[in-house]
C-alpha positions in Angstrom: 0.1 12.1 -25.6 2.3 9.0 -25.9 1.6 5.7 -24.2 4.4 6.4 -21.7 3.2 9.9 -21.0 -0.2 8.6 -20.1 1.3 5.8 -17.9 3.5 8.3 -16.1 0.7 10.7 -15.4 -1.5 7.8 -14.3 1.1 6.5 -11.9 1.1 9.9 -10.2 -2.7 10.3 -10.1 -4.1 6.9 -9.4 -3.2 4.0 -6.9 -1.1 1.6 -8.9 -1.6 3.8 -12.0 -5.0 2.5 -12.7 -8.7 2.8 -11.7 -9.3 -1.0 -11.5 -6.6 -3.5 -10.5 -6.6 -5.9 -13.5 -5.7 -3.0 -15.8 -2.3 -2.8 -14.2 -1.0 -5.9 -16.1 0.8 -7.0 -13.0 -0.1 -10.6 -13.4 1.2 -10.8 -17.0 4.1 -8.3 -17.0 4.9 -5.5 -19.3 3.4 -2.0 -19.4 -0.4 -1.6 -19.5 -1.7 -0.4 -22.8 -3.6 2.9 -22.7 -6.5 2.5 -25.0 -7.6 5.7 -26.7 -10.4 4.5 -28.9 -12.2 1.4 -30.3 -14.0 0.6 -33.5 -15.7 -2.7 -34.3 -13.4 -5.6 -33.3 -10.4 -3.3 -32.8 -9.0 -1.0 -30.1 -6.2 1.5 -30.6 -3.6 2.7 -28.1 -2.7 6.4 -27.7 0.0 6.0 -30.4 -2.4 4.5 -32.9 -1.3 0.8 -32.7 -4.3 -1.4 -33.5 -5.2 -4.6 -31.6 -7.9 -7.2 -32.3 -9.8 -7.0 -29.0 -11.1 -9.9 -26.9 -11.4 -7.9 -23.7 -14.6 -6.3 -24.9 -14.8 -4.0 -21.8 -14.9 -7.3 -19.8 -18.2 -8.2 -21.3 -20.5 -5.4 -22.4 -19.1 -4.8 -26.0 -21.2 -7.6 -27.6 -21.8 -5.5 -30.7 -18.2 -4.4 -30.9 -16.8 -1.0 -30.1 -18.6 2.3 -31.1 -21.6 0.6 -32.8 -23.4 3.4 -34.7 -26.8 2.5 -33.3 -25.5 2.8 -29.8 -23.4 5.9 -30.2 -26.3 7.6 -32.0 -28.7 6.7 -29.2 -26.3 8.0 -26.6 -25.9 11.3 -28.5 -29.6 11.8 -28.8 -30.2 11.1 -25.1 -27.3 13.4 -24.1 -28.7 16.2 -26.2 -31.8 16.2 -24.1 -29.9 16.3 -20.8 -27.8 13.9 -18.8 -29.2 13.7 -15.2 -32.6 14.6 -13.9 -33.0 12.6 -10.7 -36.5 11.8 -11.9 -38.5 9.1 -13.6 -38.1 9.1 -17.3 -39.3 7.4 -20.5 -36.1 5.7 -21.5 -36.0 3.5 -18.4 -39.5 2.2 -19.2 -38.3 1.2 -22.7 -35.3 -0.7 -21.5 -37.1 -2.3 -18.5 -39.9 -3.5 -20.8 -37.4 -5.0 -23.2 -35.6 -6.8 -20.4 -38.8 -8.1 -18.9 -40.1 -9.4 -22.2 -36.9 -11.3 -22.7 -36.4 -12.7 -19.2 -39.8 -13.0 -17.6 -38.6 -11.1 -14.6 -41.7 -9.4 -13.1 -40.1 -6.3 -11.7 -36.7 -4.6 -11.9 -34.6 -1.9 -10.3 -31.8 -0.2 -12.1 -28.6 0.5 -10.3 -25.1 1.8 -11.3 -22.9 -1.3 -11.1 -22.9 -5.1 -10.7 -21.6 -4.6 -7.1 -24.7 -2.5 -6.2 -26.9 -5.2 -7.8 -25.5 -8.1 -5.8 -25.3 -6.1 -2.6 -29.0 -5.1 -3.0 -30.0 -8.6 -3.8 -28.5 -9.9 -0.6 -30.2 -7.1 1.4 -33.5 -8.1 0.0 -32.8 -11.8 0.8 -32.0 -11.0 4.4 -35.1 -8.9 4.8 -37.4 -11.5 3.1 -36.0 -14.5 5.2 -35.1 -12.7 8.4 -31.8 -14.6 8.3 -28.2 -13.4 8.2 -26.0 -16.1 6.6 -25.0 -16.0 2.9 -23.4 -18.8 0.9 -21.2 -18.1 -2.1 -18.7 -20.3 -4.0 -15.0 -20.3 -4.2 -13.8 -18.4 -7.3 -17.2 -16.8 -8.0 -17.0 -13.0 -8.0 -19.9 -10.8 -7.2 -18.4 -7.4 -6.8 -16.5 -5.7 -4.1 -19.0 -5.2 -1.3 -17.7 -6.1 2.1 -19.8 -9.2 2.6 -18.7 -10.8 -0.7 -15.0 -10.1 -0.5 -14.4 -13.3 1.4 -12.3 -16.5 0.9 -12.8 -20.0 2.1 -11.9 -21.0 5.6 -10.0 -24.2 6.5 -12.9 -26.6 5.9 -15.1 -27.3 2.9 -18.2 -25.8 4.5 -16.9 -23.0 6.8 -17.7 -19.4 7.3 -15.5 -17.0 5.3 -12.4 -15.0 6.1 -11.7 -11.5 5.1 -10.1 -11.4 1.6 -9.3 -7.6 1.6 -7.9 -5.2 4.1 -10.6 -3.1 5.6 -13.3 -5.8 5.7 -14.1 -6.6 9.3 -14.1 -10.3 10.2 -17.5 -9.9 11.7 -18.9 -9.0 8.3 -16.9 -11.7 6.4 -18.0 -14.2 8.9 -21.6 -14.0 7.8 -20.7 -15.4 4.4 -19.8 -19.1 3.9 -17.6 -20.1 1.0 -18.2 -23.5 -0.5 -16.3 -25.3 -3.3 -18.1 -25.0 -6.7 -19.5 -28.0 -8.4 -19.6 -30.0 -5.2 -23.1 -31.1 -4.3 -21.9 -32.9 -1.2 -20.5 -29.7 0.3 -23.9 -28.1 -0.2 -25.7 -31.0 1.5 -23.3 -30.8 4.4 -23.8 -27.0 4.8 -27.6 -27.2 4.9 -27.5 -30.2 7.3 -25.2 -28.3 9.6 -27.1 -24.9 9.4 -30.8 -25.6 8.8 -33.0 -22.6 8.5 -30.1 -20.1 8.9 -29.2 -19.2 5.3 -30.7 -16.1 3.8 -29.4 -16.7 0.3 -27.0 -18.6 -1.9 -25.5 -16.5 -4.6 -23.8 -18.0 -7.6 -22.6 -17.0 -11.1 -24.9 -18.9 -13.5 -21.7 -19.8 -15.4 -18.6 -18.8 -13.4 -16.5 -16.5 -15.6 -14.2 -14.8 -13.2 -11.7 -17.6 -12.8 -11.8 -18.3 -16.5 -14.9 -20.3 -17.5 -16.1 -23.2 -15.4 -18.7 -25.6 -16.7 -21.6 -26.1 -14.2 -22.2 -29.8 -13.4 -25.9 -30.7 -13.9 -26.1 -32.5 -10.5 -24.6 -29.5 -8.8 -27.2 -27.2 -10.3 -30.1 -29.5 -9.4 -28.9 -29.9 -5.8 -28.4 -26.2 -5.5 -31.9 -25.4 -6.6 -33.6 -28.2 -4.6 -31.8 -27.5 -1.3 -32.4 -23.8 -1.3 -36.1 -24.3 -2.0 -36.4 -27.0 0.7 -34.5 -24.8 3.3 -36.4 -21.6 2.5 -33.2 -19.8 1.4 -33.3 -17.6 -1.7 -31.2 -18.5 -4.7 -29.6 -15.4 -6.4 -28.4 -16.0 -10.0 -25.6 -13.6 -10.9 -26.2 -13.0 -14.6 -24.1 -9.8 -14.8 -21.9 -11.4 -17.4 -24.1 -14.0 -18.8 -27.4 -12.1 -19.1 -28.0 -11.4 -22.8 -24.6 -12.8 -23.6 -25.5 -16.4 -24.5 -29.0 -15.7 -25.8 -31.7 -13.0 -25.6 -32.5 -13.0 -21.9 -31.1 -15.1 -19.1 -28.7 -18.1 -19.5 -31.4 -20.6 -18.5 -28.9 -22.4 -16.2 -30.8 -21.6 -13.0 -34.5 -21.4 -13.9 -35.6 -21.6 -10.3 -33.6 -18.6 -9.0 -35.8 -16.1 -7.1 -33.5 -13.1 -7.7 -31.4 -12.3 -10.7 -28.7 -9.6 -11.1 -27.8 -8.1 -14.5 -25.3 -5.7 -15.8 -22.7 -5.4 -18.6 -24.7 -5.8 -21.9 -27.9 -4.2 -20.7 -26.0 -0.9 -20.4 -24.5 -1.0 -23.9 -21.0 -0.2 -22.5 -22.1 2.4 -19.9 -22.2 1.8 -16.2 -25.2 -0.2 -15.1 -26.5 -2.9 -12.8 -30.0 -4.3 -12.3 -31.9 -6.6 -10.0 -35.0 -8.5 -11.0 -37.4 -11.0 -9.6 -41.0 -11.6 -8.4 -43.1 -8.6 -7.6 -43.4 -9.4 -3.9 -39.6 -9.6 -3.4 -38.8 -6.4 -5.4 -41.6 -4.8 -3.5 -39.5 -4.9 -0.4 -37.4 -2.1 -1.9 -38.0 1.5 -0.7 -40.2 3.4 -1.2 -42.6 0.5 -1.4 -41.0 -1.6 1.3 -38.5 -1.4 4.2 -35.2 -2.3 2.3 -33.4 0.9 1.5 -31.5 1.5 -1.8 -31.0 4.6 -3.8 -28.8 6.1 -6.5 -28.3 9.5 -8.0 -27.4 8.1 -11.4 -29.6 5.0 -11.4 -31.5 4.7 -14.7 -29.4 7.5 -16.2 -31.1 8.4 -19.6 -27.9 8.0 -21.6 -27.3 4.5 -20.1 -30.9 3.5 -20.7 -30.7 4.6 -24.4 -27.4 2.7 -24.9 -28.9 -0.4 -23.4 -32.1 -0.3 -25.4 -30.2 0.3 -28.6 -27.9 -2.7 -27.8 -30.8 -5.0 -27.1 -32.5 -4.0 -30.4 -29.5 -5.5 -32.2 -29.6 -8.8 -30.4 -31.8 -10.9 -32.6 -31.8 -14.7 -32.9 -29.7 -14.3 -36.0 -27.2 -12.3 -34.0 -26.7 -15.1 -31.5 -26.4 -17.7 -34.2 -23.6 -15.5 -35.7 -21.9 -15.2 -32.3 -21.9 -18.9 -31.9 -20.5 -19.5 -35.4 -17.6 -17.0 -34.9 -16.8 -18.2 -31.4 -16.8 -21.8 -32.4 -14.4 -20.9 -35.3 -12.1 -19.3 -32.7 -12.3 -22.3 -30.3 -11.6 -24.8 -33.1 -8.6 -22.8 -34.3 -7.1 -22.5 -30.8 -7.6 -26.2 -30.1 -5.7 -26.9 -33.4 -2.9 -24.5 -32.5 -2.6 -26.2 -29.0 -2.4 -29.7 -30.6 0.2 -28.6 -33.1 2.3 -26.8 -30.5 1.9 -29.8 -28.2 1.1 -27.3 -25.4 -0.3 -28.3 -22.1 -3.3 -26.1 -22.6 -7.1 -26.4 -23.0 -10.1 -24.3 -24.1 -13.4 -23.8 -22.4 -16.3 -22.1 -24.2 -19.9 -21.1 -23.7 -21.4 -19.2 -26.6 -19.3 -16.1 -27.2 -17.3 -16.5 -23.9 -14.0 -18.4 -24.0 -11.0 -19.2 -21.9 -7.6 -20.7 -22.8 -6.2 -22.4 -19.7 -2.6 -23.4 -19.4 -3.5 -26.8 -18.0 -4.2 -30.0 -19.9 -8.0 -30.0 -19.3 -10.5 -27.2 -18.5 -11.0 -26.9 -14.7 -14.2 -27.8 -13.0 -13.6 -25.6 -9.9 -11.4 -22.8 -8.6 -8.9 -25.3 -7.0 -8.2 -26.8 -10.4 -8.1 -23.4 -12.1 -5.4 -22.3 -9.7 -3.3 -25.2 -11.0 -3.0 -23.4 -14.3 0.5 -22.3 -15.3 0.1 -18.5 -14.8 3.7 -17.9 -15.8 3.1 -19.5 -19.2 -0.1 -17.5 -19.6 1.9 -14.3 -18.9 4.3 -15.2 -21.7 1.4 -16.0 -24.0 -0.2 -12.7 -23.2 2.9 -10.7 -24.0 3.5 -12.7 -27.2 -0.1 -12.1 -28.3 -0.1 -8.4 -27.8 3.2 -8.1 -29.6 1.3 -9.6 -32.6 -1.6 -7.2 -32.3 -4.0 -9.3 -30.3 -5.4 -8.1 -27.0 -6.8 -10.7 -24.6 -7.7 -10.1 -20.9 -4.5 -9.6 -18.8 -5.1 -12.5 -16.4 -5.3 -16.3 -16.7 -8.5 -16.0 -14.7 -10.5 -13.6 -16.9 -12.7 -14.5 -19.9 -12.3 -13.7 -23.5 -15.3 -12.1 -25.3 -16.2 -12.5 -28.9 -18.4 -9.7 -30.5 -20.6 -9.4 -33.5 -17.9 -7.2 -35.0 -15.5 -10.1 -35.1 -15.4 -11.8 -38.5 -13.4 -14.7 -40.0 -10.3 -12.5 -41.0 -9.9 -11.4 -37.4 -10.4 -14.9 -36.1 -7.9 -16.4 -38.5 -5.3 -13.7 -37.6 -5.9 -14.5 -33.9 -5.4 -18.2 -34.4 -2.2 -17.6 -36.4 -0.8 -15.4 -33.7 -1.8 -17.9 -31.0 0.0 -20.7 -32.8 3.2 -18.7 -32.6 2.6 -17.4 -29.1 2.0 -20.9 -27.7 5.5 -21.9 -28.8 6.9 -18.9 -27.1 4.9 -19.5 -23.9 6.0 -23.1 -23.4 9.8 -23.5 -22.9 11.4 -26.1 -25.1 
């Protein structure tokens, strides 16, 4: 099948021709690229064109694509059966590895990050006997009704529905505050004492591009939730095992943690972890219901365990080295092109913003020149470099990326920046 044959068939079969909105390329223009296979740092479209890939499945491909240890583990698990609806040995192996690396006392595996955050909120409400949830503008925690909300007219107001089909009565139970704003947090808890079940936050926001957490904000967040009796939920679905073996370390006092992406080795997964008493609220031990036919699927467990086996201290040192090389090269290209752009990086996560300095919150991120990013994206893929198709997504470097791929990326970016910025 050709690329166009696939796109035409998809347009007839799927809403918008895709099964997840960002894949449509609507924010960057041009036709979406149907990816047929991946190998190491590369992906290939249906016609065999090769791209150096920084999408990385939006996070999980930390080893690169089709790593032999992972594909072998999946094949061995599949040969024994794919779905049993029963407890099995592979979930013990993966859970033990996660607990050893994170210190989380108990876990529950689920099928997606959305399920993980939804379940964490349900636990928080049961534990506190409160209804209100606080999230931050620009942080994404999946597509459950209570988290698809946007900010109201004030800086500490209850949320408004951000999707058709979400009742305002549901959205109104979630407050949306500006990120990196300790004063807004203080105002919220002063105005609503003893009413907040949980505050949920990405440990390092990576769904509006990367935002750097301010230390004062992190300290205020942890101290206020503790004083009020609200639970703090650290969303580590992207950052867990991405920056180091275990959690990011940004929110050490979070009571509940959600995980995903890397711990599934590229297969669908979510997880929630925390203290034994809180996780004990889940059925069948407690009154909070959650279930999943495919939770802890043996092939997923095998892929996750094989991935974590590869993530040694030396692996993270290598990721840091390669990602720093990419960051330095992009910054040099920006200076030489005299482009109004900037780079934010944490470990092997990176964002190039079309604004002079990296943003500190979603309001600043929205000031980025998205039209320039769209031109940059098209120019990069014409040169065989695939980056996420949105200014507000994060690039991911893998262990399969080496200096030749980084150098080729930087060279392409130097040319693409000149095309992105009109003379």
